[in-house]
FIKOLMI-683393 format. One record per residue: residue in one letter; x, y, z of N, C-alpha, C, O in turn; residue number from 1. Coordinates in Angstrom, 3 decimals. Example, Ala and Ser with C-alpha at 12.3 -4.5 7.8 and 13.67 -1.06 7.14 Angstrom:
BEGIN
   resn     n_east    n_north       n_up    ca_east   ca_north      ca_up     c_east    c_north       c_up     o_east    o_north       o_up   resi
      a     13.190     -5.690      7.800     12.300     -4.500      7.800     13.200     -3.300      7.800     14.236     -3.319      8.465      1
      s     12.850     -2.250      7.080     13.670     -1.060      7.140     12.900      0.030      7.870     13.409      1.138      8.039      2
END
This chain:
BEGIN
   resn     n_east    n_north       n_up    ca_east   ca_north      ca_up     c_east    c_north       c_up     o_east    o_north       o_up   resi
      m    167.286    181.580    164.948    167.799    180.820    166.062    167.268    181.426    167.357    167.351    182.636    167.569      1
      a    166.732    180.583    168.206    166.100    181.031    169.447    166.819    180.423    170.649    167.501    179.403    170.546      2
      l    166.642    181.085    171.787    167.198    180.618    173.047    166.058    180.147    173.937    165.127    180.909    174.199      3
      h    166.116    178.904    174.407    165.082    178.301    175.236    165.654    178.026    176.623    166.742    177.463    176.749      4
      f    164.921    178.421    177.667    165.262    178.073    179.045    164.261    177.023    179.515    163.053    177.201    179.359      5
      v    164.754    175.940    180.085    163.896    174.860    180.572    164.176    174.632    182.059    165.334    174.545    182.468      6
      w    163.129    174.536    182.858    163.176    174.247    184.293    163.695    175.411    185.135    163.991    175.206    186.312      7
      f    163.816    176.604    184.597    164.335    177.726    185.376    163.258    178.227    186.318    162.122    178.457    185.902      8
      r    163.608    178.399    187.590    162.629    178.781    188.601    163.028    180.019    189.401    162.161    180.821    189.751      9
      g    164.293    180.194    189.695    164.672    181.268    190.615    165.971    181.932    190.219    166.105    182.481    189.126     10
      d    166.921    181.869    191.129    168.184    182.572    190.971    168.973    182.104    189.750    169.731    182.880    189.168     11
      e    168.801    180.854    189.362    169.537    180.372    188.190    169.137    181.118    186.919    169.926    181.222    185.980     12
      y    167.911    181.637    186.895    167.446    182.404    185.739    168.308    183.662    185.553    168.806    183.912    184.456     13
      s    168.483    184.437    186.601    169.248    185.687    186.476    170.714    185.407    186.140    171.340    186.178    185.413     14
      r    171.262    184.318    186.660    172.642    183.960    186.307    172.742    183.582    184.831    173.690    183.981    184.156     15
      a    171.784    182.826    184.330    171.808    182.428    182.924    171.623    183.628    182.003    172.253    183.701    180.948     16
      v    170.766    184.568    182.391    170.554    185.771    181.571    171.845    186.573    181.477    172.149    187.120    180.417     17
      k    172.610    186.657    182.559    173.878    187.385    182.531    174.847    186.780    181.521    175.614    187.499    180.880     18
      v    174.811    185.455    181.382    175.744    184.772    180.486    175.209    184.698    179.054    175.945    184.962    178.104     19
      f    173.924    184.337    178.897    173.372    184.042    177.571    172.431    185.111    177.029    172.130    185.115    175.835     20
      g    171.961    186.017    177.884    170.975    187.005    177.465    169.570    186.500    177.737    169.380    185.381    178.214     21
      l    168.588    187.337    177.427    167.188    186.984    177.670    166.738    185.857    176.743    167.084    185.846    175.562     22
      p    165.967    184.911    177.278    165.500    183.807    176.437    164.348    184.244    175.529    163.618    185.188    175.829     23
      d    164.212    183.541    174.434    163.058    183.731    173.556    161.871    182.926    174.057    160.720    183.317    173.860     24
      f    162.152    181.802    174.705    161.116    180.923    175.245    161.525    180.469    176.643    162.695    180.184    176.899     25
      i    160.547    180.405    177.541    160.761    179.835    178.867    159.784    178.675    179.008    158.571    178.858    178.907     26
      h    160.314    177.499    179.240    159.495    176.296    179.381    159.506    175.879    180.844    160.571    175.688    181.430     27
      m    158.337    175.740    181.426    158.222    175.375    182.836    158.785    173.988    183.104    159.215    173.698    184.220     28
      g    158.785    173.139    182.103    159.321    171.789    182.216    159.643    171.254    180.836    159.357    171.892    179.823     29
      w    160.236    170.089    180.810    160.623    169.452    179.554    159.491    168.525    179.129    159.387    167.393    179.603     30
      d    158.648    169.018    178.230    157.491    168.248    177.796    157.424    168.218    176.268    158.285    168.774    175.587     31
      r    156.404    167.569    175.752    156.267    167.441    174.293    156.128    168.790    173.607    156.653    168.991    172.512     32
      r    155.432    169.700    174.237    155.243    171.027    173.648    156.582    171.759    173.527    156.863    172.381    172.503     33
      a    157.393    171.683    174.561    158.707    172.328    174.505    159.539    171.731    173.364    160.186    172.462    172.615     34
      r    159.518    170.437    173.239    160.289    169.793    172.161    159.793    170.201    170.790    160.592    170.345    169.865     35
      r    158.485    170.391    170.639    157.934    170.815    169.341    158.360    172.224    168.972    158.480    172.542    167.789     36
      e    158.592    173.079    169.969    158.935    174.472    169.695    160.414    174.668    169.372    160.808    175.745    168.925     37
      i    161.222    173.662    169.588    162.656    173.775    169.332    162.947    173.400    167.883    162.555    172.336    167.404     38
      m    163.637    174.292    167.210    163.985    174.110    165.811    165.490    173.878    165.678    166.251    174.228    166.580     39
      p    165.924    173.292    164.567    167.363    173.122    164.351    168.072    174.477    164.458    167.608    175.479    163.913     40
      g    169.184    174.487    165.158    169.953    175.712    165.340    169.627    176.466    166.614    170.369    177.370    166.998     41
      d    168.521    176.113    167.288    168.166    176.751    168.555    169.106    176.283    169.663    169.709    175.213    169.575     42
      t    169.219    177.103    170.705    169.989    176.758    171.891    169.024    176.480    173.023    168.118    177.274    173.281     43
      v    169.213    175.345    173.709    168.347    174.949    174.814    169.197    174.827    176.064    170.175    174.080    176.086     44
      l    168.820    175.574    177.123    169.520    175.517    178.404    168.607    174.892    179.441    167.459    175.304    179.605     45
      f    169.132    173.891    180.142    168.387    173.232    181.207    168.929    173.708    182.555    170.139    173.682    182.780     46
      a    168.045    174.140    183.444    168.453    174.533    184.785    168.779    173.295    185.618    169.559    173.373    186.567     47
      r    168.189    172.163    185.267    168.473    170.910    185.968    168.304    169.763    184.988    167.545    169.854    184.023     48
      g    169.010    168.706    185.247    168.905    167.524    184.399    169.852    167.563    183.214    170.480    168.581    182.922     49
      e    169.935    166.439    182.549    170.808    166.272    181.393    170.113    166.682    180.102    168.886    166.774    180.057     50
      h    170.873    166.924    179.077    170.311    167.338    177.793    169.481    166.235    177.134    168.617    166.526    176.307     51
      d    169.728    164.999    177.483    168.996    163.889    176.861    167.958    163.270    177.799    167.570    162.115    177.624     52
      q    167.512    164.039    178.794    166.514    163.528    179.735    165.190    163.249    179.022    164.842    163.938    178.063     53
      p    164.462    162.254    179.482    163.156    161.983    178.870    162.185    163.127    179.168    162.281    163.775    180.211     54
      y    161.268    163.365    178.264    160.297    164.428    178.483    159.078    163.890    179.214    158.784    162.695    179.176     55
      a    158.379    164.793    179.878    157.185    164.429    180.642    156.068    164.008    179.688    155.956    164.538    178.583     56
      e    155.271    163.083    180.108    154.152    162.621    179.291    153.026    163.655    179.221    152.283    163.700    178.241     57
      r    152.901    164.482    180.255    151.874    165.530    180.270    152.554    166.878    180.153    153.662    167.080    180.648     58
      n    151.863    167.808    179.481    152.411    169.138    179.312    152.297    169.962    180.588    151.354    169.807    181.364     59
      f    153.271    170.837    180.789    153.272    171.761    181.914    152.433    172.987    181.568    152.232    173.296    180.394     60
      n    151.947    173.680    182.588    151.249    174.944    182.363    152.230    175.978    181.822    153.423    175.936    182.122     61
      d    151.716    176.896    181.031    152.555    177.955    180.488    152.747    179.099    181.482    153.777    179.772    181.470     62
      i    151.762    179.312    182.330    151.776    180.467    183.223    151.734    179.994    184.667    150.984    179.087    185.028     63
      r    152.554    180.631    185.473    152.584    180.339    186.902    152.044    181.571    187.631    152.496    182.686    187.370     64
      d    151.089    181.386    188.535    150.520    182.519    189.288    151.378    182.869    190.473    151.054    183.794    191.218     65
END
């Protein structure tokens, strides 16, 4: 079972870590790749948006400079 953070950018990240611990995966956005990496039993936390939001048609970059 893995912990996924989606859309986390700033201060909300440190608040979520205090409550849930360090994530196993950080997804820059909700895209097809993020959905493929989520397995049954995983926990997914969204910094913004609803749990059933549509995913982006294009994948987000993995690394931010």
